[in-house]
N, C-alpha and C positions, 0 to 999 in steps of 0.2 A: 487689762483683766477682764473677764468675763462676769459679769454679775452671777452671783450665786442664786439659782432659781428657788423662789420661795413656794414650798411643800405645802400641800393642803393637809390639817390636821385630819386625823382619822375620824374625830367626832363628826366634823364637817360632812364626810363620805356618807357616815352612818346615817345622818339626819337625811341627807339625799336619798339614800335608798328608801330609807322609811317612808318619806313622801312619794317617790314613786309607785310604792306598793301600795300607797293610799289611794292614788289616782287610778289604779288597775282595779281597785275594793269598789269605787264608786258607782259602778253599772250596777253589780249586784246589789248594793246598797240600796240603788235609786228603785231597783225591781223590788226588792223587799219591801220597802217603806210604800209604794202604790198600790202593790197586791197581798200584802200582809198586815203591816203597821196600821194604816190607815184604817182597812177595814176592821182590824180589831179593836180600833180605839171607836169607831163608829157603832160596832156592835155593843159594846161595853155602855157608850153613852146612851143608844138607844134603850138597853134594858131597863131604864130607869123611867119610861116613858110607855105609854100608852097609844098606840096609834097603829091603824090599818096598812094596807100595802100600798094603797094611792092615797092615803089621807094626807093633808097638808097642816092638820091640827095634831101638835103632839101634847097629851096632855101628862103632867108629872105625876108620876106615882109613887116615888121614891124607890125604897124596897119592894113595892108593892108585888110585882112579878115574882121576886123571890121568894115572898110569902105564897104565892100561889102555887110556885113549883112545889113547894115544902110539903101543902096540902093536897096536891095534884096525886091521885091513885096512879093515873096513867104514868105519870112522869116516874114514878118508883118503880113501875112494872118495866118500863123502857131502861131504867137503869140496871135494876135487876138483871134482863135478858142480855143487857152487855156484859154483866159481870157472869152471866152463863156461857155466854159466845168467850170470852178471855179463858175461864177455865176449862171450858171443852175444848177450845183451839190449841191450848198449851199442852193437853194429853195427848190429843191427835195429832196435830201438826209436829211438835217438838218431839212427841214419843216416838211414833211412828217413823220421823225423821231421823230420829237417831237410831234407830234399829234400820233401818233402809241403808244408811249411810255405813254402819258396820259390817252390814251384808255386803254392800259393795267393795269397801274398804279390804276385807279379810276372808268374807264368807265364799266368794267366787272367783275364780281366776279366769274366766272368759266373758266375751260379752259386756262389760262393764262400761263402757262407751255406749253401748246402744240400752241398756237399761237406764243408765244416768239420763240420757236423752229423753226416752220415754216418761220417765217419771216427772222430770223437770218442765215435760212438753204444757201441761196445763196453766201452768205459771204465765206463760208467754201470751195464752188467750185473755181476752179484755174480760172483765165479771160479768158484763151485760150478757156476752155470748155464754159464758159458761152457767149463768142464770139461765137463758133460753134453752141451752141443750138440757139441762135438768129439769126444766118444766116438760119437756116432751117424756124425758125418761120417766118422772112421776107422774105423768098424766094418769087418770084414774080410768080412762076408757081407752087409750092406745098406748100408753106407757108400757116400757119392758119390764120396768120393776114390778106390776101387777102381775105379768104373764110368767116371771119367774116365781113369785111367792106363790101364784096357783097350781104351777107345775110340781112344786114339791108337797103339796098337800094343805096349805097354810091359806087362810082368808086376809085379803088386804084390807086396811080400816075403810070403813063404809064410808067415812067422809073425806076420803083421800089423803095421801100423805102429806099435803100442804093444807088440805081443810081441816084437819083434826087438830084442836089445838093442845091437845096432850101430848103430841109427837112432833107439831111443825117446826118447834125450834130445835127438837133434835137433827131434822131433816136439814135444816139449814146448816147446822155443825158440818154435816156429811157432806155437804157441797163445799165447804168452806175448806175443810181438810183437803178435798180433792184436787182443788185447785191450789193451794198453799204448800202441802208437805212437802213437795220437790224442792221447793224452795229452801225448806230448814234442813232437807237433806244434803242438798248443794254448800250450804254454810257449815254444818256440820261435820261432814266429809271432808272439808278443808280444812278444819281443825283435826281431824284424824289422821290425816297426810303429814301434818306437821310433828306427830308424837315420834320421836324416835325409836327404832326398831330395837336398837339396845335392851330397851327395857321390856318389850317382852321376850327377847332371847333369854334376861337374867330371869324372869319369871317363868318362863317354860324350865330353866334349870332347876328350879323349885319346886316344879309341879305345876303350876299357875296357867293353867291353860284355859280357852274356851272362855264360857262364861266367868268363870274365876278371874281371868285376866281381864276380861271387859268391865267387870266390877271393882277390880282392885287398881287397875291401872287406866284404863278410857276413862271411864266415867270421871274421876279425880283431875284428869289432863283436860278435861273438856269443859272445866267449871266454867273458866270465862266466856267460852263462847255458848256454851249453854245458858248464860244469864244472859248474854247480849240475844239470841234467840228467842229465851221467855219475853224481854222487853218487847223486842219487836212485833212478836206475836201479842202481847199486851195493847200494846199502841193501836194496831191494825183492828182487834178487837172493838177498842173505844169507838174507831173511827169507821165502822164496817156502816154501809148505806147501801152500795148500789147492787149488790147480790139479794137482800132482803127486798128493797124496794121494786126489785123485777119479780122477784121468787112470790112473796105475799103482801107488799105493800105493808108490812105492817100488821096485818092480820095472821088468821080469822079471831076476831075478839080481841086484837092487841097481844096477841100469844107470840107474836115476833117483834112488837114494835120495839126500837132502839131509841137511841137519843138521835141519832141521825134522821131515822124518817119521821120521829116526832117533832122536830125542829121545821121539818119541810112541811109535816100536816099543818102546823099552826102558822106557821108564814105565809103559804103560797094555796094552802086549801081554807082555811079557818080565817086567814088574812089577820090574825094575831101577831103583828111584828113585834111589838113590846115583848108578849111573853115568850115569843120565838128565839130573840135575843138575848133573853137571860136564860134560857134554857141552853143556848149556844155557848153563852159565859161559861154556864156549869162544866160543860163538855171542853171549852178551851182550857180551863184552869185544870182539869184530868189531863189533857195532852200536855200541856205545858210541865206539868209534875213529872208525868213519866219522861217527857223529852230530857229533863233536867237528870233525871234519875240513870237513862240510858247513856248520857255523857259521862256522867260522873263514874258509872261502872268501866265505860270504855276507856275512860282516862286511868281507872286503877288498874285494868288488865294490861 
């Protein structure tokens, strides 16, 4: 008689699969540890010390850097500007992106692919290149915007579009909206195309067409997509650095200073590395909270 083959229990097979999956995750975990977890830990650790960029002597100050940030007017200006950029980006990028997506989905019957590519195109350009393009457009001497304003009988700002503290932050919002609205449009358009047509057909029988159908059917159906879009925009608004660094470098008179540029100023210009670390930890805490909120909303949807 042949011996009966010994079958492995299902539990051991499952354990082996889990072990194989763990091995596959190890490279990504190693990269995250080297480039994310360790720098984050060193940033948090360094926020409790006062030291310069090339200093070898770290003076422990406890929570002194955080107290300094609490009493720092520029820190609060930077945080306020981040909030302004977040709110303005939500209104411009998500709002205009929703309207454009609705127009492309049901408002026009030809050239949808062409208009979609044209609107999305600024998103594939690097932020530095976008900032340089807009620096030329907004230039008070050779900029095309000044020429357009003068051609309609109006006077451009005397200090320039980016040199006037009262309007510079709003011009940054315009540049950011020009680049990222296309991404919001594509994201929301994907949500629109997932809405069943029979909902609109049933609403049309009840007399709900056009704006009424958009308000009663489209927006409620897009709730989860809009929430994700708003969270992505919020995270981007707090992480903004490159556009402002190239356009204004935080000026004029800190009118466009944000947490990212303020960290750079303190770390690499004023060489206050400990204080820069403390501000970075504040920004890290905001980013972690928003990331957790986005993950929670995504799982719920």
